[in-house]
C-alpha positions as CSV (number, residue, x, y, z in Angstrom):
1,M,20.6,-24.7,38.2
2,S,18.1,-22.8,40.3
3,E,16.8,-23.5,44.3
4,T,13.0,-24.1,45.0
5,A,12.5,-22.7,47.8
6,K,10.9,-25.1,50.4
7,P,8.9,-24.1,53.6
8,V,11.1,-23.7,56.4
9,L,9.0,-26.8,59.2
10,G,7.8,-24.1,61.4
11,N,6.5,-21.6,58.6
12,P,4.1,-23.8,56.8
13,R,3.0,-22.2,53.6
14,V,-0.8,-22.1,52.7
15,G,-2.0,-21.6,49.5
16,I,-4.5,-18.2,49.3
17,T,-8.0,-19.7,48.6
18,E,-7.8,-22.7,51.3
19,L,-6.7,-19.8,53.6
20,K,-9.8,-17.5,53.2
21,G,-11.6,-20.7,53.5
22,F,-10.1,-20.9,56.6
23,V,-10.9,-17.7,57.9
24,T,-14.1,-17.5,56.5
25,R,-15.4,-20.4,58.6
26,A,-13.7,-19.4,61.6
27,L,-15.6,-16.3,62.0
28,V,-18.8,-17.6,60.5
29,A,-18.7,-20.0,63.4
30,V,-18.9,-16.9,65.9
31,G,-21.7,-15.5,63.8
32,V,-20.1,-13.0,60.9
33,P,-22.6,-13.8,58.4
34,P,-20.6,-15.5,55.9
35,A,-20.5,-12.7,53.2
36,D,-19.1,-10.5,55.5
37,A,-16.6,-13.0,56.9
38,A,-15.5,-13.5,53.2
39,E,-14.8,-9.7,53.0
40,V,-12.6,-9.7,56.3
41,A,-11.0,-13.3,54.8
42,A,-9.4,-11.6,51.6
43,L,-8.8,-8.7,53.1
44,M,-6.9,-10.0,55.7
45,A,-5.5,-13.1,53.1
46,E,-4.2,-10.3,51.0
47,A,-2.7,-8.1,53.5
48,D,-0.6,-11.3,54.5
49,A,0.4,-11.8,50.8
50,R,1.2,-8.2,50.7
51,G,3.8,-8.0,53.3
52,A,1.4,-6.0,55.5
53,N,1.5,-8.9,58.2
54,A,0.1,-6.9,60.8
55,H,-3.5,-6.6,59.3
56,G,-3.2,-10.6,58.0
57,V,-4.2,-14.0,60.1
58,F,-2.1,-13.7,62.8
59,R,-4.9,-11.6,63.9
60,L,-7.6,-14.2,63.5
61,P,-7.3,-15.7,67.6
62,Q,-7.5,-11.8,68.4
63,Y,-10.7,-11.4,66.6
64,V,-12.6,-14.5,67.9
65,D,-11.8,-13.8,71.2
66,Q,-13.1,-10.0,70.8
67,I,-16.2,-11.2,69.3
68,Q,-16.7,-13.9,72.1
69,S,-16.2,-11.4,74.5
70,G,-18.5,-8.9,72.8
71,G,-15.7,-6.8,72.0
72,I,-16.1,-7.1,68.2
73,N,-19.8,-6.7,66.8
74,P,-20.2,-9.9,64.8
75,R,-23.6,-8.2,63.0
76,P,-22.6,-4.2,62.6
77,N,-25.0,-1.9,61.0
78,I,-22.3,0.5,58.9
79,R,-23.2,3.5,58.6
80,I,-22.4,7.0,57.6
81,L,-23.4,10.0,60.5
82,S,-22.7,12.9,58.3
83,G,-21.1,14.2,54.7
84,R,-19.9,16.4,52.6
85,T,-18.3,16.7,49.6
86,G,-15.3,15.5,50.3
87,A,-15.5,13.9,53.8
88,A,-17.5,11.5,56.0
89,L,-18.1,10.4,59.2
90,I,-18.8,6.7,60.1
91,D,-20.0,4.5,62.7
92,G,-18.2,1.5,62.6
93,N,-20.9,0.6,65.3
94,N,-17.8,-2.1,66.8
95,A,-17.1,-3.8,63.8
96,L,-14.1,-5.7,62.4
97,G,-12.1,-3.0,61.0
98,H,-11.5,-3.9,57.4
99,L,-15.2,-3.9,57.1
100,V,-15.1,-0.1,58.2
101,M,-11.9,0.2,56.2
102,K,-14.0,-1.2,53.1
103,R,-16.9,0.6,53.3
104,A,-15.1,4.2,53.7
105,T,-12.8,2.9,51.1
106,E,-15.5,2.6,48.9
107,L,-17.6,6.5,50.0
108,A,-13.6,8.1,49.6
109,I,-13.8,6.3,46.1
110,E,-17.1,7.6,45.5
111,K,-17.0,11.4,47.0
112,A,-13.4,11.5,44.6
113,R,-15.7,10.6,41.8
114,Q,-18.1,12.6,41.8
115,A,-16.0,15.6,43.0
116,A,-14.4,14.8,39.7
117,S,-17.7,14.9,38.0
118,V,-18.3,18.6,39.5
119,G,-15.1,20.1,38.8
C-alpha cells in the first residue's frame, strides 16, 4: 500500500492553473499588460514546477515592489538594437526579465534556423 503525500502545513500546494491566474492578476494590478502578465506568470509557474525556484513565484513581491517604485518598466519596448547572423543586441527597456529572456530565446532560435537553412 502506497502512502499519498500530504501537504505540510507551512508549504501549501497550489495547482499550476491557479498559480498562473494569481500571478497574472497581481502583475496586471500594478500595470503590466494582461498578455505580458500571463506570459510572465506562465514562465514563473513553470520555473517552480521544474524546481528552478530562484526564477519562480517567490520573486513576485519583489517584482511588484520594483514595478511600483519605477525600477521595472511594466510596459516596455523590447527591441533589437543590432544584429548579425549569429548574434544580436537587445534593449530590454527595464522589462521583467522573463519577458526579455523569452524574446531573446525566440530570436536565438530564429537566427539558428536561418543559419541552418543557409549552410
